[in-house]
C-alpha positions, 0 to 999 in steps of 0.5 A: 152325515150332517143333519139339518142342512137347510136347502136354502143355506147357500143363498142365505149365507150369500145374502148376508155376506153381500150386505156386509161387504160395504160395512166391512170395507168401511170399518176400523176392523179392516182399516182399508186406509191402513191397508193401503199404506202397508198392503200386508195383513198377514199374521206372523205365524202364517207367514212363518208357516207358509214360508217364502212365496217369491215366484209362486202362484197362490189361490185364495179360497173364500177370499172375501174382499181380497186383503189377504190375497193382495197381501201375498202378492205384496210379499212376492207371489208371482200370481194370486187368484182370490175366489168368493161367492159374493159378487160385491166382495169380488168387485171390491177385491178387483177395485183394490187390486187395480188401485195397487196397479195389479193387472189380471196377470198378477192378481185376479178375482173370481166370483164363484161357489168354492165347490165350483173352483176347479171350473171357475179359476183361471189355472188348473193348479197353484203352488199354494192353496190358502184359505183364510181364517173363518172359512170352514165353518160356512161349509157343511161338507169338508170332504167335498171341500178338501177334494176340490182344494186338493185338486188345485194344488200343483204337484209339489205344492201345498194346502194351507189352512189357518182357522179358529180352534173347534174347542172354542165352539163348545165353551160358554161364551163368557168365561170359556171355562165350562163345556156348554155345547156338544163338540160332535154336533152334526146339526147346523147353527141356523141363527138370526143375528143383526150387525156383524163382527165388525159392528155389532150395532150396525143396522142390517136386513139379511141377518140369518146365517147358517153355519157348521161346527167341525171337529179337528178330527173331521178336518184332519180326516177330510184333508188326508182323505183327499190325497194330501199328506199332512205336514203339520198341525199346529195349535195356538194359544191366541186368537184374533178377537175377544172370543171370551170376556176373560181374553186380553189383547197382547202387544202382538195384537192377539187375544190370550188368556191371562196369566195364571189361567190354564191355556187352551188352543184357540186357533190351529193351522195345518199344511198338507203337500201334494207328491211331486209325481204319482206314487 
């Protein structure tokens, strides 16, 4: 059971994300101009693990303003749907989809809480349910989340999740070499921090954030308990930003510890499938 879950956590987080949408769409981090040229920001390891999406339907939960969602459409998905609880994010995603010439039958976006996805999205089930990186830390109840996600996977389809590894949350922020926090923490991280990961110096008003730490065991148990079959769990020695000062950016754009430093998992990914028929 989670402890210290503020009653206003959803409203607090939504206000924070709403305010940061224009910061993110204008940032070098997301580089919308480059995205307009390439229309693809999917990481190589995700593309390899998800496989060919040609002709398939894909639902992206917690899609922010839709770069990943539209990337899957560019890669051949027959229909993509993005869902996020931030109305400004969904409006930005719809504008980008229209700019790319995608009608609602090809790419549609829905503003709703992830727990209400089954009632909010236009289709009963999807070949692929995908959730982007940096999502589950915003949710207090992974069992509820996994049940919702699993209910939207079509028979023979799968859930794919790529995330930052929870081990990173327990290590010291500077070197990533000392255990400084409790891996099994149940209390929410209820903090106040201005700016954003795209611009730490940005002037912002809605600065409170409520997040949760989830162990790898909790994630796996929630997904397995939803009735899906775990196909793989992969742990990766790289991450997408300089989480610790000692990380170095490699030629592939990912950050890793320098040679000679013992490696630890910095990200993980999993795939879980739904049976083609009841057994």
